[in-house]
C-alpha positions in Angstrom: 79.9 71.1 88.6 81.0 73.4 91.4 81.9 77.1 90.7 84.6 78.7 93.0 85.1 82.4 92.8 88.4 84.2 93.7 88.3 87.8 94.7 91.7 89.8 94.6 92.3 92.6 97.3 95.4 94.9 96.8 97.1 96.7 99.3 100.6 98.5 99.4 101.6 98.6 102.9 104.3 101.1 103.5 103.6 102.4 107.1 103.7 99.4 109.2 106.5 97.4 110.9 105.0 94.2 108.7 103.7 94.4 105.6 100.5 92.4 104.6 96.8 92.4 104.1 96.4 89.0 104.4 97.6 87.1 107.6 100.7 86.0 106.5 103.1 89.0 106.9 106.5 89.9 105.6 108.7 91.3 107.8 109.6 94.5 106.9 107.5 97.1 104.6 110.1 97.8 102.4 113.3 95.5 101.3 116.7 97.7 100.4 118.9 95.5 98.2 122.6 96.4 98.6 124.5 95.8 95.1 127.2 93.9 96.6 124.8 91.2 98.4 124.4 88.1 96.5 121.0 87.8 97.8 118.4 89.1 100.1 116.5 86.8 102.9 112.6 87.0 102.9 110.9 86.7 106.3 107.2 85.6 106.5 105.2 85.0 109.4 101.8 83.3 109.5 98.7 84.0 112.2 96.5 81.6 110.6 95.4 78.1 111.5 95.7 76.9 108.1 98.7 76.7 105.4 98.3 79.1 102.5 100.2 79.1 99.1 102.5 82.1 98.4 103.1 83.3 94.8 106.1 86.0 94.8 107.1 88.6 91.7 108.9 91.2 91.3 108.1 93.7 88.7 108.9 97.4 87.9 105.4 98.9 88.5 102.8 98.1 91.3 100.8 96.2 88.5 101.1 92.6 88.0 104.5 91.1 86.8 104.7 90.7 82.7 107.4 90.1 80.6 107.0 93.9 79.6 107.9 95.0 83.1 110.0 92.2 84.4 112.3 93.4 86.9 116.0 92.1 86.9 115.7 90.3 90.2 114.2 87.0 90.9 112.6 85.1 94.0 113.6 81.6 94.6 111.1 79.5 95.2 108.6 81.9 93.6 106.0 79.4 94.6 105.8 77.9 98.1 103.5 76.6 101.0 103.4 78.3 104.4 102.4 76.5 107.1 100.2 77.6 110.0 101.5 79.8 112.8 105.1 79.6 111.3 107.9 82.2 111.0 109.7 81.1 107.6 112.7 82.6 106.2 112.1 80.4 103.2 112.5 82.5 100.1 115.5 84.6 99.1 115.5 87.6 96.4 118.6 87.7 93.8 119.8 90.1 91.1 119.7 88.8 87.7 123.3 88.2 86.5 124.3 90.9 84.1 121.6 93.2 84.7 122.7 97.0 84.3 121.4 99.3 87.0 122.3 102.5 87.5 125.3 103.0 90.2 125.1 106.7 90.6 121.6 106.6 92.5 119.1 103.9 93.7 116.6 102.1 91.7 113.2 101.5 92.8 110.8 98.0 91.9 108.2 96.6 93.8 107.7 92.9 95.3 104.3 91.3 95.4 103.2 88.4 96.8 99.9 86.8 96.7 98.6 84.5 100.0 96.1 82.1 98.5 94.6 80.4 102.0 93.7 76.6 101.7 90.3 75.6 99.9 88.0 74.3 103.1 85.7 71.8 101.8 82.5 73.2 103.3 83.2 76.6 102.0 83.9 75.2 98.2 80.7 73.2 98.6 78.9 76.0 99.4 80.3 78.3 96.4 81.8 80.6 98.9 84.5 83.5 98.3 88.0 82.4 98.4 89.7 85.6 99.1 93.2 86.1 97.4 95.2 88.5 99.1 98.0 90.2 97.6 100.5 93.0 99.3 102.9 95.0 97.4 106.2 96.5 99.0 108.9 98.7 97.3 112.5 97.1 96.4 115.3 99.4 96.5 118.4 98.4 94.9 121.2 100.6 96.2 124.5 101.1 94.5 128.0 99.8 96.2 128.9 103.4 96.2 126.2 104.9 98.3 126.6 104.2 102.2 123.9 102.8 104.2 121.2 105.3 104.4 121.5 107.4 107.6 118.9 110.2 107.4 121.7 113.0 106.7 120.7 113.2 102.9 117.2 114.7 104.3 118.6 118.0 105.3 119.5 118.6 101.7 115.8 118.5 100.5 114.6 122.3 99.9 111.3 124.2 98.8 111.1 126.0 96.4 109.6 129.2 98.0 108.2 131.0 94.1 105.4 127.6 93.8 103.9 128.5 97.2 101.4 130.9 95.7 100.7 128.6 93.1 99.1 125.8 95.5 101.9 123.8 95.3 105.0 122.7 97.6 107.7 122.1 95.3 110.1 119.8 97.0 113.8 119.7 95.3 115.8 116.3 96.0 119.4 116.4 94.8 120.6 113.2 96.7 121.1 110.0 95.0 118.3 108.2 97.4 114.6 107.9 96.9 112.2 110.0 99.3 108.8 108.7 100.4 107.0 111.0 102.3 104.1 109.9 104.4 102.7 113.1 105.2 103.5 117.1 105.1 102.7 119.4 107.9 102.8 123.1 106.9 102.8 124.5 110.5 100.1 127.0 110.4 97.1 125.1 111.9 95.9 123.4 108.6 95.3 119.8 108.3 98.4 117.9 107.7 98.8 116.6 103.9 99.0 113.1 103.5 96.6 111.7 100.5 98.7 109.9 97.9 101.8 111.3 98.5 104.0 110.4 94.9 107.8 109.4 95.7 110.3 111.9 95.4 113.0 110.3 93.0 116.4 110.8 93.3 117.9 114.2 91.4 114.6 115.3 90.8 111.9 117.9 92.0 108.1 116.9 93.0 105.1 119.1 93.1 102.6 118.5 96.2 99.2 120.1 95.9 98.2 121.9 98.6 94.5 121.5 98.1 92.4 123.7 100.7 95.3 123.8 102.9 96.7 127.2 103.3 100.7 128.1 102.3 103.1 128.1 104.8 104.5 131.7 105.4 107.4 132.5 103.0 109.5 132.9 106.2 108.2 129.8 108.1 109.1 126.1 107.9 107.0 122.9 106.6 107.9 119.2 108.1 108.1 116.0 106.4 107.0 112.6 107.7 109.4 110.3 105.8 109.7 106.4 105.7 113.1 105.5 106.6 114.7 101.9 105.6 113.4 100.5 108.8 109.8 101.3 107.8 109.4 103.9 110.6 108.9 107.6 110.5 111.8 110.4 110.2 110.5 114.3 110.5 112.5 116.3 108.4 112.3 119.8 108.9 112.6 122.4 106.0 112.8 126.3 106.8 111.7 128.7 103.8 
């Protein structure tokens, strides 16, 4: 009886024009779901010479979808075959009927997709590893009352100068939008801070440790590299 091992590799791809760990890519590094939309199409592109099985799920966390962290969204179909060298808009994301979500701010969920390459007979016979690639992207539900994000809200972000002496950059977000910070430049010749920066939720504050980076001058400024709706970078300068 042959044995066949499977190894799962995980990546949250948020800074690229396409989101992928495997060779099947989702167009876009994030999904914006307008409240008024009946559904949102999901477009995949394969660069492989072989087909793959795609498994999709949505959850409230970056972990595997379970009944405990199920999100009020469904993907149809949740499993499909991705043909080699194809550009396919085969799946659609839709909101569960009757779901109750906040209407005064964005909500965030996570779409995960597993790429399971077709098993090659030679590899299976030799008990070689088959890699199942998992990619996770953020899904933002945007209420109808919120206009399409145009980055103007970023000018409302502020920094608590009193926290700078504590080795922290304390950023306040008074807007109804999530802010995903890719990097922080403190403008004093120090390295740019860009390691595992937590997302800044709507109407909240978030502290970002300076680590070994020297705090910016009290009358200086910082620049945030923020990931926008299109997956690109918007630079926002904040004067202290």
